[in-house]
C-alpha positions as CSV (number, residue, x, y, z in Angstrom):
1,M,1.1,-3.6,19.8
2,T,-1.1,-1.1,17.9
3,L,-5.1,-1.3,18.3
4,A,-7.0,-0.4,14.9
5,I,-10.9,0.2,16.7
6,F,-13.7,0.3,15.0
7,D,-17.3,1.2,15.6
8,L,-19.9,-1.3,14.3
9,D,-23.3,0.4,13.1
10,N,-23.4,2.7,10.2
11,T,-19.7,2.1,10.2
12,L,-18.2,-1.6,9.2
13,L,-21.9,-2.0,8.5
14,A,-24.2,0.0,6.2
15,G,-26.9,0.0,8.9
16,D,-27.7,-0.4,12.3
17,S,-27.5,-3.9,13.8
18,D,-29.4,-3.3,17.0
19,H,-32.6,-1.3,14.9
20,A,-32.3,-4.3,12.3
21,W,-32.7,-6.6,15.4
22,G,-35.9,-5.2,16.5
23,Q,-37.4,-4.9,12.9
24,F,-36.2,-8.7,12.4
25,L,-38.2,-9.8,15.7
26,I,-41.1,-7.6,13.8
27,D,-41.2,-9.3,10.7
28,Q,-40.4,-13.0,12.1
29,G,-43.9,-12.1,14.3
30,L,-42.4,-12.9,17.6
31,V,-43.4,-9.0,19.0
32,D,-45.9,-6.8,18.7
33,A,-45.2,-4.7,15.8
34,T,-47.1,-1.6,16.4
35,V,-45.2,-1.3,19.7
36,V,-41.7,-2.3,18.9
37,K,-41.6,-0.3,15.9
38,A,-42.8,3.0,17.5
39,A,-40.2,2.6,20.1
40,N,-37.5,1.2,18.2
41,E,-38.0,4.2,15.7
42,T,-38.2,6.6,18.9
43,F,-34.9,5.1,20.3
44,Y,-33.1,5.4,17.0
45,Q,-34.0,9.2,16.4
46,Q,-32.6,9.8,20.0
47,Y,-29.6,7.9,19.3
48,Q,-28.8,9.9,16.1
49,A,-29.3,13.5,17.9
50,G,-27.4,12.2,20.8
51,E,-29.4,12.1,23.3
52,L,-30.6,8.6,24.2
53,D,-30.9,7.0,27.5
54,I,-28.9,4.2,27.2
55,D,-30.0,2.3,30.1
56,R,-33.8,2.7,29.1
57,Y,-33.1,1.7,25.8
58,L,-31.0,-1.2,26.8
59,R,-34.0,-2.3,28.7
60,F,-36.5,-2.2,26.0
61,S,-33.7,-4.1,23.7
62,L,-32.7,-6.9,25.8
63,S,-36.2,-7.6,27.2
64,F,-37.0,-10.0,24.1
65,L,-34.3,-12.1,25.4
66,A,-35.4,-12.5,28.9
67,N,-36.0,-16.3,29.9
68,K,-35.6,-18.0,26.3
69,P,-33.6,-20.8,25.7
70,L,-30.4,-20.1,24.8
71,D,-30.3,-22.6,21.6
72,D,-33.3,-21.2,20.4
73,L,-31.9,-17.6,20.3
74,A,-28.7,-18.7,18.8
75,S,-30.7,-20.2,16.2
76,L,-32.8,-17.3,15.9
77,H,-29.6,-14.9,15.5
78,R,-27.8,-17.4,12.8
79,L,-31.1,-16.9,10.6
80,F,-30.7,-12.9,11.5
81,M,-27.0,-12.7,10.3
82,E,-27.9,-14.7,7.2
83,T,-30.8,-12.9,5.7
84,V,-29.9,-9.1,7.6
85,I,-26.4,-8.8,8.7
86,E,-24.5,-10.1,5.9
87,P,-25.9,-8.3,3.1
88,M,-25.3,-5.1,5.6
89,I,-21.6,-5.5,5.6
90,A,-20.3,-2.1,4.0
91,P,-18.5,-3.0,0.6
92,G,-15.0,-1.6,1.9
93,T,-15.1,-3.2,5.3
94,Q,-13.3,-6.3,4.3
95,A,-10.4,-4.5,2.9
96,L,-10.0,-2.0,5.6
97,L,-9.8,-4.8,8.3
98,Q,-7.0,-6.4,6.2
99,H,-5.3,-3.4,5.7
100,H,-5.1,-3.2,9.3
101,R,-3.9,-7.1,9.9
102,D,-1.6,-6.6,7.1
103,Q,-0.1,-4.1,9.6
104,G,0.3,-5.7,12.5
105,D,-2.6,-4.2,14.2
106,T,-4.6,-5.8,17.1
107,L,-8.3,-5.1,16.0
108,M,-11.1,-4.2,18.2
109,I,-15.2,-3.6,17.7
110,I,-16.5,-1.0,20.5
111,T,-20.0,-0.6,20.0
112,A,-23.4,0.6,22.0
113,T,-25.0,-2.4,20.8
114,N,-25.2,-5.3,23.2
115,R,-23.0,-8.5,23.0
116,F,-26.0,-10.7,22.1
117,V,-26.6,-9.2,18.7
118,T,-22.7,-7.9,18.3
119,G,-20.7,-11.1,19.2
120,P,-21.5,-13.2,16.1
121,I,-20.9,-10.0,13.9
122,A,-17.6,-9.9,15.4
123,E,-16.8,-13.5,14.8
124,H,-18.2,-13.2,11.1
125,L,-15.8,-10.3,10.6
126,G,-12.7,-12.0,12.2
127,I,-12.3,-9.6,15.1
128,P,-11.4,-11.0,18.0
129,N,-11.7,-8.0,20.6
130,L,-15.1,-6.6,21.3
131,I,-16.6,-4.3,23.7
132,A,-20.1,-4.1,23.8
133,C,-22.9,-3.0,26.0
134,E,-23.3,-6.5,28.4
135,A,-27.0,-8.0,28.8
136,E,-27.1,-9.9,32.4
137,L,-27.6,-13.7,32.4
138,H,-28.8,-15.5,35.7
139,N,-29.2,-19.4,35.8
140,G,-28.1,-19.8,32.4
141,A,-31.0,-17.2,31.0
142,Y,-30.9,-13.7,30.1
143,T,-32.5,-11.7,32.2
144,G,-33.6,-8.9,29.8
145,L,-31.4,-6.3,32.0
146,P,-28.2,-5.0,30.9
147,T,-25.5,-5.0,33.4
148,G,-22.1,-3.1,33.9
149,I,-21.2,0.0,32.3
150,P,-22.8,0.9,28.9
151,S,-20.2,1.1,26.3
152,Y,-22.1,4.5,25.0
153,Q,-20.5,7.7,24.5
154,E,-18.1,8.4,27.4
155,G,-18.7,4.9,28.7
156,K,-16.9,3.7,25.4
157,V,-13.9,5.6,26.9
158,V,-14.2,4.1,30.4
159,R,-14.6,0.6,29.1
160,L,-11.5,0.7,26.7
161,Q,-9.5,2.2,29.4
162,A,-10.5,-1.1,31.9
163,W,-9.6,-3.2,29.1
164,L,-6.0,-1.5,28.2
165,E,-5.6,-1.6,32.1
166,E,-6.3,-5.8,32.0
167,H,-4.4,-6.2,28.9
168,G,-1.4,-4.2,29.8
169,E,-1.8,-2.2,26.8
170,S,-1.9,1.3,25.5
171,L,-3.6,3.8,23.0
172,D,-0.3,4.6,21.5
173,G,-0.9,5.4,17.6
174,A,-4.0,3.9,18.0
175,W,-7.2,4.4,15.3
176,F,-10.5,4.7,15.6
177,Y,-13.0,4.7,12.8
178,S,-16.5,6.0,13.5
179,D,-19.6,7.5,11.7
180,S,-21.6,9.0,14.8
181,L,-21.3,12.3,16.9
182,N,-21.7,9.8,19.8
183,D,-18.3,8.5,19.4
184,L,-16.3,11.8,19.7
185,P,-15.0,11.3,23.1
186,L,-13.0,8.4,21.6
187,L,-12.6,10.2,18.5
188,R,-10.3,12.8,20.7
189,L,-8.3,10.4,22.8
190,V,-6.9,8.6,20.0
191,D,-4.0,9.5,17.8
192,N,-5.5,8.3,14.4
193,P,-9.3,9.3,14.3
194,V,-11.0,8.6,11.1
195,A,-15.0,9.6,10.5
196,V,-16.4,7.0,8.2
197,D,-19.5,8.1,6.6
198,P,-20.3,10.4,9.0
199,D,-23.0,12.0,10.1
200,A,-23.6,15.9,10.0
201,T,-21.8,16.6,13.3
202,L,-19.3,14.5,13.3
203,A,-18.4,15.4,9.8
204,A,-18.4,19.3,10.7
205,E,-16.1,18.3,13.6
206,A,-13.5,16.1,11.3
207,R,-13.4,19.1,9.2
208,R,-12.5,21.2,11.9
209,Q,-10.2,18.9,13.1
210,N,-8.5,17.8,10.0
211,W,-9.5,14.3,10.3
212,P,-9.8,11.7,7.4
213,I,-13.2,11.1,6.2
214,I,-13.8,7.8,3.9
215,S,-16.5,5.7,2.9
216,L,-16.8,1.8,3.1
217,R,-19.7,1.9,1.1
218,D,-18.5,3.2,-2.4
């Protein structure tokens, strides 16, 4: 089995699903617009700089889910998918995914965004394997707290290695596509790293390492 691993936000998507979810909640009038917008922007800037406190961010981003009926959340997410995420899918995404399917590769998304937001996106894209930050559930409801090791920076490597051990697989010949400096630990680990519409730091490293640089937005 050869793994084709994809970051999600600003890679397969021409935008950030986690940031967009916060804006969606504002647009729906479900959260305090001033407070959430300011926090959303601050955390996003920290992420782009590689300086995000992931536990603090997850507690912020998951807080809306706490104690909400799961059916209500699922209905809200369907609207989010239709109005925000589907138009955000990068134009070249489906062709790239199909290329790896045609090669017989096993597709996976690994993302620092939580599973509530990203699970339906992975399903929509037809990607069967997802490693994401996990939201705690208790008595059939979200608590608003994260659980487990966040799949962020080095945490992506840790979570992926655990998945490989669980499934008896390896990274031999694996591909990893990402836009972000935060994914350098995993990009340096795989045989086939690819920078996709990269930020400045990743673009510079890709040039130094002679990694392919592609765009899915053209």
